[in-house]
N, C-alpha and C positions, 0 to 999 in steps of 0.2 A: 503494499500499500504506500501510498504518496501523499501525504497531508497538504502539500502546496496548493496552493489556486491555480485555475484558470483563468490567464487573462484574456480580456476580450475589448476590442476598440472599435470605434465609428467615430464619423464627423460630428456627430449629434445623438439624436434618440434612435434612430433607426436600429443599430446594433442591439438594443433591447429586444428586438424578436429572435435573434440569435441565444440572446439570455434566457428568455422566457423556455425555448426549446431545450436550451441546456439544463435550466432548473427542474422542467418536467422528465426528463430523461437520465440524468445524473444528480438526484438532489441532495446527496451527500458531498458534492463539491465545493469548496471554497471558491469564491468569483472573486476578479477585481474587474472592474468596467472603467473605461475611460470613454468620455463623450466630449469631443473637441467642439464642444457647441457655440465657443468662443470664436471660432475661426471656420464654420460652417458657412456656405456649402464648399464640398471638396470638388463637387462635378464641373463647374465652368473654370477652376484654377489651372494653371500648367501643371504639367506633369511633375516637373524639378521641386515646384511648391509642394504637391501631395506626397511627393517621395521625401521631403525634409521632415515633413509632419509626420510620416509612419515611423521614418528611423528614431524621432524625438520620443513620439508615444512608446514603441518597443521598448526603448530605453529604460523609459521610465516603469513600463511593466515589469520588464527583467530586474529593475531595482526593487520590485516587490516578489523575488524569488517565484516568479510564476514557473508552472513546469511545462505549459504549452501555451501559445497565443493563437487566438482566431481573431483573424483581420476581417471585422465584421461591416466592412465597407466594401461597396465594390469597385468604387473609384480609387481607393487606396490600394485592393487588391490587385486591381488591374495595373496600377502603374509601380506597386513595389515590393509584391509578394516575391518574385523572384530573387529580388536586392537583399532582400531582409534575409532569405534563405541562405545565402551566401556570406551574411555577415553573423549570422547569430546561432549558437548551438542549440537552441531551445527549439523544438519542433513548433511550426508556424503551418497554419491551415487557412484556407480563403473560403469566400463563398461561392465562387465563379462554378466551378466542376461540379461541387455538390449539386447546386441548383440544376444544371444541365443534365446529372445523372437523373434528377428524378423527372424533368420533362422526357427524357429520352425513354423512362418505363412508363408514361403516362399516353404519350401520344398514339396515336390510333392512325394517322395520316404520314406522320413525319414532318408535318409542316408545322413548326415552333417558332411562336414569337418571344423576342426578348425586348424588355423596355429597363432602360437605365438613365441615368445622369446623361449629361452632353458628353462629361468626360470618360466612362465609361464604355460607352457606344462606340466612340471616335476612338477610341485605344484601341479596337479591334480583339479584344481579350476574349470575348465570348464566342466570337466569329473562330478565331484559331484554335480554341479550347474543342469547338463540335466538329470543325475539320479534321482535326487530329485524334478525335477520341470516337465521334460518331458521323463520319463523314456521308452516310446515308439520310441524314436529317437536311430538310429544307428551312433554313433560318433566315428570319426576317425582323431585323432591328430598328428600334425608334426611340431617340432621344426623348425626354420629357422633362424638360426645364418647368422650373414652377412647383412640381410634386412636394418636394423636399420641403421647399420654405412653408406651404401648408400645413406638411404635417407638423413640422418644428413648432409652429404658430397653434397647433393643437386642431387645426379645421380640416376635417377629413369628410366630410359628407356636405357641404353647403353647395347653393347652386353654383356658386363661382368654380367649386373644385367639379363639378359634374360637366360644366361647360369645357373647361379647360380638357377634362379626359376626352370629352367627345372628339376635339379637336388632335389631341396627342396620338391618341390611340388609332387613329385613320388609317396608317400603314399598315398595322399589323391585323387590323378587320379586312381591309382589302385583300390582305394575303392569305384570308381563310384560312387562319391558324385554328388547331385544335387545342393547343396549349400555349399557354404564356407565361414565361419567367418572368418574376418579379425582381428585375436585376438590381434592385438597392434594396437595402435593408429598412429602409423606411416604407417602402410601396405597400408591404402588407396590412398597415394601418388603413390605407385607402381600398383596402379588397373589397369592400362592398360597393363603391363606387365604381371602380375599376370593371368588378363582375357585372354590374348593370350595364355599362355600358359595351362590354364584348359578349354579352349574352351567356345563357346558361348551360350552352352545350361546349365553352370552352373551360379548359381546366386551368385555373391559377397555380403556379407554383412558387411556394416561399423557399428560398434556400435555406431558412433556420433550422428547420426540423431534419434536412438531410447530412446540414454541416455539425448538429448535434450528435447523430449518429457516425460519422466520420472522426469527431473528437473521441468518442468512446473506444472506439474500434482502435484509433491510435494509443490509447491509454491501456487498453487492455493488452495491445500486442508488447507492450514492456511492463506488465503487470503494475501501472501505475494509477488506477482508479482507487479512488479514496473511498474507504469504508467508514462508519461512524464507530467511534469508541477508542481504547487506548490501543497503542501497538502500532509500530510502523514508522517510517520517516515522517518526522515533521509533524506528528500526532502525540498530545499529550492526554493525560486521563483527563475526563472530564469536556473532552473538546470533541463531543460529539455533534453538536449541532453544526451545521453548512453556517459559512459568515459571506456576506456578499456586500463589497465595498464600492461603492460608486463614485468616481471622480469625473469632475467637468471642469473645463476653462471657461463656462459661462455663469450664469447665476443658479445657484444651487437650488434655492426655492422654486424657481421655474423648472427645472430639470426634475425635481421631486414631483411637484403636482403634474406634469404632463406625464413624467413615466409611471408613476402612481396609476393615471390613468389607462395607460396602455398595457401593462404588464401585470399590475397588482399591488398588491402591498410588500412585496418584495424590495422596493426601492424606499429603504428607509435612512441608511446611513449614505448622504451624499456630501462629499467635501470638495470645496474649490481648489482648482489648481491654477496657479499663477506661473506661467513661462517667465522664467528671469530674463 
């Protein structure tokens, strides 16, 4: 057993969808989450800037002695995952391949859509992964600027969001996809609106659950899954309850309020992080 925490980071609140899946699948694991709400959104930013942020946050998480890091942000995973793996010994996983894997299992026709931030879609990360791993898939990608900002503001079902979704989802609707990957961890919070626009016959795929399964597989492969109770590295007597620490570069009260709304009461301890 390994009692060290799992680290997760995102540009803001979106990675909490991954945290929710991790809590449900691995309830005994300690978690440290960093939401870079003070510098979001990542999607429109240049790759070099996102890469810099990803290195800073991974350094912060390794300072908390995490045993694995989940890059719970599609923009950061597209820009930085390969470089992070080259620098750090700690296992790192992203959300792109898990999301595509789930979509490949779900599709009936092979026509899959991916929606994401402008930066994620422009990076070609989904397109490259699909071509390498599932070449039979017909992929249609669409950038969705504005979705992240609505989620971070706590607005997920207003008329304005619906009108925006009608316009931005037009390319994947026109491609007659039967499966749609929500290629940003913020987007599951818009699932009702997206589902209304796409229609009930289109399967919406969130990478959160599939990413949690991948984390579990990585931990099990090296015997590092934590179980409650005394014994094992990093576990002391009386240390049975899983601890969840949330860090944000933005306002902690706003993070706590919106985070609790989206994933529940687990968002309790929220600390402000200030970049020096």
